[in-house]
C-alpha positions in Angstrom: 112.7 7.8 109.3 112.0 5.6 112.3 112.3 2.0 113.0 109.5 -0.4 114.2 110.2 -2.9 117.2 108.1 -5.7 117.9 108.1 -8.1 121.0 106.2 -10.9 120.6 105.5 -12.9 122.8 106.6 -10.7 126.1 107.8 -13.9 128.2 107.6 -14.5 131.9 104.3 -13.3 132.4 101.0 -15.1 132.9 99.3 -14.8 129.7 100.0 -13.4 126.1 101.4 -10.1 125.2 102.6 -8.1 122.2 104.2 -5.0 122.2 104.9 -2.8 118.8 106.9 0.3 119.1 107.9 2.7 116.9 111.5 4.0 117.5 112.7 7.3 116.1 116.6 8.8 116.9 116.5 6.4 120.0 113.1 7.7 121.4 110.1 6.0 121.4 107.3 7.8 119.3 104.5 5.5 119.6 103.8 2.0 121.1 101.1 -0.2 121.3 100.3 -3.3 123.4 97.8 -6.2 122.6 97.0 -9.2 124.4 94.6 -11.8 124.9 91.9 -10.3 127.0 89.2 -12.6 126.1 88.9 -15.8 127.5 85.2 -16.9 127.1 84.5 -17.7 130.5 81.1 -15.4 130.6 80.0 -18.0 127.5 81.1 -20.9 129.8 79.0 -20.1 132.7 76.2 -19.0 130.9 73.0 -21.3 131.8 75.1 -22.9 134.5 74.2 -22.8 138.1 75.7 -20.1 139.8 77.3 -21.7 142.5 79.6 -23.8 140.1 81.2 -20.3 138.8 84.0 -20.3 141.4 85.4 -23.3 140.4 85.2 -22.7 136.5 86.4 -18.9 136.9 89.6 -20.1 138.6 90.9 -22.0 135.7 91.1 -18.2 133.7 94.7 -18.2 134.9 97.1 -20.7 136.1 99.0 -18.7 138.8 96.3 -16.9 140.3 93.4 -18.9 140.6 92.4 -18.1 144.2 91.8 -14.5 143.4 89.5 -15.6 140.6 87.4 -17.5 142.4 86.8 -15.2 145.3 85.9 -12.5 142.7 83.5 -15.0 141.2 81.8 -15.8 144.6 81.4 -12.1 145.7 79.7 -11.9 142.2 77.4 -14.2 143.1 76.8 -13.1 146.5 76.3 -9.2 145.3 74.0 -10.4 142.6 72.0 -12.3 145.2 72.4 -9.2 147.7 73.6 -11.7 150.1 75.0 -10.5 153.5 78.8 -12.5 154.2 79.4 -13.3 157.9 82.4 -11.3 159.3 84.0 -14.4 160.0 83.6 -15.8 156.3 85.2 -12.5 155.3 88.4 -12.9 157.9 88.4 -16.8 156.6 88.7 -15.2 153.1 91.2 -12.9 153.8 93.5 -15.2 155.1 92.9 -17.3 152.0 93.9 -14.2 150.1 97.0 -13.3 152.0 98.2 -17.1 151.7 97.5 -16.8 147.9 99.7 -13.5 147.6 102.8 -15.2 149.3 102.2 -18.2 147.0 101.8 -15.8 144.1 104.8 -14.4 145.2 106.9 -17.5 145.0 105.4 -18.7 141.9 106.1 -15.1 140.0 109.7 -14.9 141.4 111.1 -18.2 140.9 108.8 -19.3 137.8 108.2 -16.5 136.1 111.1 -14.0 136.2 113.9 -15.9 138.3 115.3 -17.3 135.0 116.0 -13.7 133.6 118.6 -13.0 136.4 120.0 -16.0 137.9 122.5 -18.2 135.5 121.0 -21.7 136.6 123.8 -23.5 134.2 126.7 -21.8 136.2 125.6 -23.9 139.0 127.0 -26.8 137.5 130.3 -25.4 138.3 129.6 -25.6 141.9 131.7 -28.2 144.2 129.0 -30.5 146.0 131.3 -31.0 148.6 132.2 -27.4 149.3 128.7 -26.2 148.8 127.9 -29.2 151.7 130.4 -28.0 154.1 129.0 -24.6 154.0 125.5 -25.4 153.8 126.0 -27.9 157.2 127.6 -24.9 159.0 124.8 -22.8 158.7 122.1 -25.7 159.4 121.9 -29.2 160.5 119.0 -30.0 158.1 119.8 -33.4 156.8 119.3 -32.4 153.0 122.6 -30.3 153.5 124.9 -33.2 153.3 127.5 -34.1 150.5 125.4 -37.1 148.7 122.2 -34.7 148.5 124.1 -31.7 147.1 125.6 -34.2 144.2 122.0 -35.6 143.7 120.8 -31.9 143.1 124.0 -31.2 140.7 123.1 -34.5 138.9 119.2 -33.4 138.7 120.3 -30.1 137.2 122.6 -31.3 134.7 119.4 -33.6 133.3 117.4 -30.5 133.2 120.3 -28.6 131.3 120.9 -31.6 129.3 117.2 -31.7 128.2 117.2 -27.9 127.0 114.4 -27.0 129.4 115.4 -24.6 132.1 111.7 -23.5 133.4 108.3 -23.9 132.6 108.7 -22.1 129.3 111.2 -22.7 126.6 114.1 -20.7 126.6 
């Protein structure tokens, strides 16, 4: 006889996801996933000026706004059979690439880093030794003892408050 395992919610992702698994003898026999796919943006856009669609659809996701905006613009252009100038395509590609860099940073530091980094252990660090090491690597003004102590105090405030990230721990 197997066991049903449910993981709900799956954290550190943008959106909502639930996984149900039937496990028997240490092996997954069946698995189901369910997420919130319907956001209702189609109904919000119904009857609106198509030129406003990009500004509305980019709010579907709090992380990947740019790609939703660009996809919306492209959908309107395709529907109207518009020819996009090459320079506009280049600019869009640059915007998308800049967003990709931003997106990687957000996903790592805000969505997954807390699963891999023990933030609380940084409270054991010696700000004086840390600043000495940092100053040996860079002359940046933020590497001093005062700044390192301030970072440690700020981190202590987050830890004492119980909220180490944008999601509940």
